[in-house]
C-alpha positions in Angstrom: -115.3 234.3 -34.3 -112.6 236.4 -32.6 -111.9 240.2 -32.4 -108.4 241.1 -31.0 -108.0 243.9 -28.5 -111.8 244.8 -28.8 -112.9 244.7 -25.2 -114.7 247.8 -24.0 -113.8 247.1 -20.4 -110.1 246.3 -20.4 -109.3 247.6 -23.9 -106.7 244.9 -24.6 -108.8 241.8 -24.3 -109.8 239.6 -27.1 -113.5 239.2 -27.7 -115.1 235.8 -28.8 -118.6 235.3 -29.9 -120.0 232.1 -28.2 -123.3 230.4 -27.7 -124.4 228.6 -24.5 -127.8 227.6 -23.2 -128.9 231.2 -22.6 -128.0 232.4 -26.3 -125.2 234.3 -28.1 -122.9 236.5 -26.2 -119.4 238.3 -26.7 -116.9 237.4 -24.0 -113.5 238.8 -23.3 -110.8 236.2 -22.7 -108.8 238.4 -20.6 -111.2 240.1 -18.0 -114.4 238.1 -18.3 -116.6 240.9 -19.7 -119.8 239.6 -21.3 -122.3 241.1 -23.7 -125.5 239.5 -24.8 -126.2 239.3 -28.5 -129.8 238.7 -29.7 -128.9 237.0 -33.0 -125.3 236.3 -34.4 -126.2 238.4 -37.4 -126.4 241.5 -35.1 -122.9 240.9 -33.7 -121.0 243.3 -36.0 -123.3 246.1 -35.4 -123.1 245.5 -31.7 -119.2 245.3 -31.6 -119.2 248.8 -33.6 -121.5 250.4 -31.0 -119.2 249.2 -28.3 -116.2 250.5 -30.1 -118.0 253.8 -30.5 -118.7 254.2 -26.9 -115.1 253.5 -25.9 -113.6 256.2 -28.2 -112.7 259.7 -26.6 -115.2 262.4 -27.7 -113.8 264.8 -30.3 -112.6 268.1 -29.1 -113.7 271.1 -31.1 
């Protein structure tokens, strides 16, 4: 699965969900950012939490 322009590090990179001998992880195709994912079913919630951490805080 691929998410376009979703990398929390470079903000323009495309994330892919991949599996290797260590388990599942998100990887940015542009900058190499990696984030472990315990189970592929949790990928969407982890991606949403990464997205929330990247948004600027609301100013009151």
